[in-house]
C-alpha positions as CSV (number, residue, x, y, z in Angstrom):
1,X,0.1,-0.1,0.0
2,X,1.4,3.5,-1.0
3,X,0.7,6.7,1.1
4,X,1.0,10.1,-0.6
5,X,0.7,13.5,0.6
6,X,-1.2,16.2,-1.1
7,X,-3.1,19.7,-0.6
8,X,-6.5,19.5,0.6
9,X,-9.2,20.0,-2.4
10,X,-11.3,22.7,-1.2
11,X,-13.7,22.4,-4.1
12,X,-14.3,18.8,-3.2
13,X,-16.8,18.3,-0.6
14,X,-16.0,14.7,0.2
15,X,-12.3,15.5,0.4
16,X,-13.2,18.3,3.0
17,X,-15.3,15.8,4.9
18,X,-12.8,13.2,5.0
19,X,-10.2,15.6,6.4
20,X,-12.7,16.5,9.1
21,X,-13.6,12.9,9.9
22,X,-10.0,12.2,10.6
23,X,-9.5,15.4,12.8
24,X,-12.8,14.4,14.9
25,X,-11.4,10.7,15.3
26,X,-8.0,12.1,16.4
27,X,-9.2,15.1,18.5
28,X,-12.8,14.5,19.4
29,X,-12.5,17.2,22.1
30,X,-12.3,20.0,19.4
31,X,-15.5,21.1,17.0
32,X,-14.5,20.2,13.5
33,X,-17.1,20.7,10.8
34,X,-16.3,21.1,6.8
35,X,-17.3,24.7,6.9
36,X,-14.8,25.5,9.8
37,X,-12.0,23.6,7.8
38,X,-12.6,25.7,4.7
39,X,-13.0,28.9,6.5
40,X,-9.8,28.6,8.4
41,X,-7.9,28.0,5.1
42,X,-9.6,30.4,3.0
43,X,-9.5,33.2,5.5
44,X,-6.3,32.9,7.2
45,X,-4.2,36.0,6.3
46,X,-2.2,35.3,3.0
47,X,1.2,36.2,4.7
48,X,0.6,32.9,6.8
49,X,1.3,30.9,3.7
50,X,-1.3,28.4,5.1
51,X,-1.6,25.0,3.7
52,X,-3.9,22.1,4.8
53,X,-2.4,18.8,3.6
54,X,-3.8,15.2,3.4
55,X,-2.2,11.8,3.8
56,X,-3.8,9.4,1.4
57,X,-3.5,5.6,1.4
58,X,-5.1,3.8,-1.7
59,X,-7.6,6.6,-2.0
60,X,-8.6,6.7,1.7
61,X,-7.5,9.9,3.9
62,X,-5.8,8.6,6.9
63,X,-3.7,11.8,8.2
64,X,-4.0,15.5,8.0
65,X,-1.9,18.5,8.5
66,X,-2.5,22.3,9.1
67,X,0.6,24.3,8.6
68,X,1.8,28.0,8.0
69,X,3.7,31.0,9.2
70,X,3.0,33.0,12.3
71,X,2.8,36.2,10.2
72,X,1.6,38.3,13.0
73,X,4.5,37.7,15.6
74,X,7.3,40.2,15.9
75,X,10.0,37.6,15.8
76,X,10.4,36.2,12.0
77,X,10.5,32.6,11.2
78,X,8.2,31.1,13.5
79,X,5.9,28.5,11.9
80,X,3.4,25.7,13.0
81,X,2.6,22.4,11.9
82,X,-0.4,20.5,13.4
83,X,-0.4,16.7,12.3
84,X,-2.8,14.2,13.0
85,X,-3.4,10.7,11.8
86,X,-6.5,8.7,12.2
87,X,-6.1,6.3,15.3
88,X,-7.1,3.3,13.4
89,X,-4.3,4.2,10.7
90,X,-1.3,4.6,12.6
91,X,2.2,3.1,11.7
92,X,1.6,3.3,8.1
93,X,4.2,6.2,7.3
94,X,1.5,9.0,7.0
95,X,2.6,11.0,10.1
96,X,6.3,11.0,8.9
97,X,5.6,11.8,5.3
98,X,3.4,14.6,6.5
99,X,6.0,16.1,8.8
100,X,8.8,16.0,6.0
101,X,6.4,17.5,3.5
102,X,5.4,20.3,6.1
103,X,9.1,20.9,7.1
104,X,10.3,21.3,3.4
105,X,7.6,23.6,2.5
106,X,7.8,25.9,5.6
107,X,11.5,26.0,5.2
108,X,11.2,27.3,1.8
109,X,8.8,30.0,3.3
110,X,11.7,31.2,5.5
111,X,10.6,29.2,8.8
112,X,13.7,28.7,11.3
113,X,11.6,27.6,14.4
114,X,8.6,24.9,14.1
115,X,6.0,24.6,16.8
116,X,3.7,21.5,16.8
117,X,1.4,19.9,19.3
118,X,1.4,16.2,20.2
119,X,-1.0,14.2,22.4
120,X,0.4,13.3,25.9
121,X,0.9,9.6,25.2
122,X,4.0,7.5,24.8
123,X,3.7,6.9,21.0
124,X,2.8,10.5,20.0
125,X,5.5,12.0,22.4
126,X,8.1,9.4,21.0
127,X,7.0,10.4,17.4
128,X,7.8,14.0,18.0
129,X,11.2,13.2,19.7
130,X,12.2,11.0,16.8
131,X,11.6,13.8,14.3
132,X,13.6,16.5,16.4
133,X,11.0,18.1,18.5
134,X,11.4,18.8,22.1
135,X,8.7,19.5,24.8
136,X,7.7,22.8,26.2
137,X,4.4,23.5,27.8
138,X,1.3,21.4,28.1
139,X,-2.6,22.1,27.7
140,X,-5.5,20.3,28.9
141,X,-8.8,19.5,27.1
142,X,-11.6,19.6,29.5
143,X,-15.3,18.2,29.4
144,X,-18.6,19.4,31.2
145,X,-21.7,17.1,31.0
146,X,-24.3,19.9,30.5
147,X,-27.2,17.6,30.4
148,X,-26.6,15.7,33.7
149,X,-24.2,18.0,35.7
150,X,-25.2,20.7,37.9
151,X,-23.9,24.3,37.2
152,X,-23.3,26.6,40.0
153,X,-25.5,29.5,40.0
154,X,-24.6,32.8,38.3
155,X,-22.3,35.0,40.4
156,X,-23.8,38.3,41.4
157,X,-23.0,41.2,39.3
158,X,-20.2,43.6,40.6
159,X,-21.3,47.2,40.8
160,X,-21.4,49.0,37.6
161,X,-21.0,45.7,35.4
162,X,-23.7,44.6,32.9
163,X,-23.9,41.2,31.1
164,X,-24.5,41.3,27.2
165,X,-23.8,39.1,24.5
166,X,-21.3,39.4,21.4
167,X,-24.5,39.7,19.4
168,X,-25.3,43.1,20.7
169,X,-22.0,44.3,19.0
170,X,-23.1,43.2,15.4
171,X,-23.5,46.6,14.1
172,X,-20.1,47.7,15.5
173,X,-17.8,44.7,16.6
174,X,-14.6,46.9,16.8
175,X,-15.1,47.0,20.8
176,X,-14.9,43.2,20.8
177,X,-11.8,43.2,18.5
178,X,-10.1,45.4,21.2
179,X,-11.2,43.2,23.9
180,X,-10.0,40.2,22.0
181,X,-6.6,41.6,21.2
182,X,-5.7,42.9,24.8
183,X,-6.8,39.6,26.3
184,X,-5.0,37.5,23.7
185,X,-1.7,39.4,24.4
186,X,-1.7,37.9,27.9
187,X,-2.6,34.5,27.1
188,X,0.0,31.9,28.2
189,X,1.8,30.7,25.0
190,X,5.1,30.2,23.2
191,X,4.8,32.9,20.6
192,X,4.2,36.6,21.1
193,X,1.6,38.2,18.4
194,X,0.9,41.7,17.6
195,X,-3.0,41.5,17.0
196,X,-3.6,44.8,15.3
197,X,-5.3,43.9,11.8
198,X,-9.2,44.4,12.4
199,X,-10.0,43.6,8.9
200,X,-8.2,40.2,9.3
201,X,-9.9,39.6,12.6
202,X,-13.4,40.2,11.0
203,X,-12.6,37.7,8.2
204,X,-11.0,35.1,10.4
205,X,-12.7,35.4,13.8
206,X,-15.9,37.5,13.9
207,X,-17.3,35.7,10.7
208,X,-16.2,32.3,11.6
209,X,-18.9,29.7,11.1
210,X,-18.9,28.3,14.3
211,X,-19.0,31.4,16.5
212,X,-22.2,31.6,18.3
213,X,-22.6,35.4,19.2
214,X,-25.7,34.8,21.1
215,X,-23.9,32.5,23.6
216,X,-20.9,34.6,23.9
217,X,-21.0,36.5,27.1
218,X,-19.7,39.8,27.6
219,X,-19.1,42.0,30.7
220,X,-19.7,45.4,29.9
221,X,-18.5,48.6,32.0
222,X,-19.6,52.2,30.9
223,X,-20.7,50.8,27.6
224,X,-17.2,49.2,26.9
225,X,-16.6,45.3,26.9
226,X,-14.2,44.4,29.4
227,X,-14.6,40.5,29.7
228,X,-15.9,37.9,27.8
229,X,-16.4,34.0,27.3
230,X,-16.4,33.2,23.5
231,X,-18.7,30.3,22.6
232,X,-18.5,28.2,19.5
233,X,-21.1,25.7,18.6
234,X,-21.4,23.0,15.9
235,X,-25.1,22.3,15.9
236,X,-25.1,19.8,18.9
237,X,-21.7,20.5,20.9
238,X,-20.6,23.7,22.7
239,X,-16.9,24.9,23.1
240,X,-15.4,27.8,24.9
241,X,-12.6,29.2,22.8
242,X,-11.4,32.0,25.0
243,X,-12.3,33.6,28.3
244,X,-10.7,36.6,29.3
245,X,-10.5,40.2,31.1
246,X,-9.0,43.3,30.3
247,X,-6.3,44.2,32.7
248,X,-7.6,47.1,34.4
249,X,-10.7,44.9,35.5
250,X,-9.1,42.0,36.6
251,X,-9.7,40.5,40.2
252,X,-13.5,41.3,40.1
253,X,-14.5,37.8,39.0
254,X,-15.6,39.0,35.6
255,X,-14.0,35.8,33.8
256,X,-16.1,33.4,36.1
257,X,-19.2,35.5,35.7
258,X,-19.0,35.5,31.8
259,X,-18.2,31.9,31.5
260,X,-21.0,30.9,33.9
261,X,-23.6,33.0,32.0
262,X,-22.4,31.6,28.9
263,X,-22.9,28.1,30.2
264,X,-26.3,28.7,31.6
265,X,-27.2,30.0,28.0
266,X,-25.9,27.0,26.3
267,X,-27.7,24.6,28.6
268,X,-30.9,26.6,28.2
269,X,-30.3,26.5,24.3
270,X,-30.4,22.6,24.5
271,X,-26.6,22.1,24.4
272,X,-25.7,18.8,26.5
273,X,-21.9,18.9,26.4
274,X,-19.3,21.6,27.0
275,X,-15.5,21.5,25.9
276,X,-12.8,23.9,26.5
277,X,-9.0,23.9,26.8
278,X,-6.4,25.3,29.4
279,X,-2.8,25.8,29.5
280,X,-1.7,23.7,32.4
281,X,0.1,26.6,34.0
282,X,-3.1,28.8,33.9
283,X,-4.0,28.2,37.4
284,X,-6.8,30.7,37.8
285,X,-8.8,29.4,34.8
286,X,-8.3,25.9,35.7
287,X,-9.8,26.7,39.1
288,X,-12.7,28.4,37.3
289,X,-13.2,25.4,35.2
290,X,-13.0,23.1,38.3
291,X,-15.7,25.2,40.1
292,X,-17.8,25.0,37.0
293,X,-17.5,21.1,36.9
294,X,-15.3,20.5,34.1
295,X,-13.0,17.4,34.0
296,X,-9.8,16.9,32.1
297,X,-10.3,14.4,29.3
298,X,-6.9,14.7,27.6
299,X,-3.4,16.5,27.5
300,X,-1.4,17.9,24.5
301,X,2.2,18.8,24.7
302,X,3.6,21.7,22.9
303,X,6.8,20.9,20.9
304,X,9.5,22.9,19.2
305,X,12.1,22.4,16.7
306,X,14.7,25.0,15.7
307,X,16.2,24.7,12.1
308,X,19.9,25.1,11.8
């Protein structure tokens, strides 16, 4: 049997569906839909030089890769490759071929430092090590049973704070962009980014097909959004993509407030499963999620390889 690697065919719904199927099988803790896969590739900034690859064995898609440059970082040469193979199709050479193809491409685009995630299991970690990647930080995937679990009540509103949703900013989303940019700058991570392109944010984030503005809860002070919990949904499942507060309003419980409010909204809307992710060093957010009833369901480890 022969494994080959090629670009994802965006004009072929069956090809996109196969890519999505492999991603869901490998990472069931993240929302994957064909629309989201296409949106990410089409609307990522051109400077990212983004590509989506598939590994195919006798006509069957068994592996996937999303690769590109971190174009909005002040440090040039940083890139990412996130590679996942269907768990029933391991040890057929797909992962190694995807790594080699991705590295060759990113090198020609000027990459000097490559970042990748690997699930925290012996086989995945050994695979990353064999290909020259060394461990960095880790992050948990967490799950909450909205159907059978008990959500804590909504905390009381601090003085001067009102709760709204992202849908209330549909006519002018720039305040949401400014909130997103400030909170992202303080999010734990390996790469510093300069989040300044409003039009790119509109295209990539605000118009993302899975963004649920009605379930994205926002804390507002004097008409300005100061904290939020961003909700994505795929029709049956709910996921929190980001929960954060601007520096001037931290320590007031607004992250807990907005996330609790969003979860109550999600359950009222009929969602039965809630997913989220946290850096393992992000103690405050892990404490909030534990208070809400989330449980760790898997862990990933960030890896890096520096090219000579």
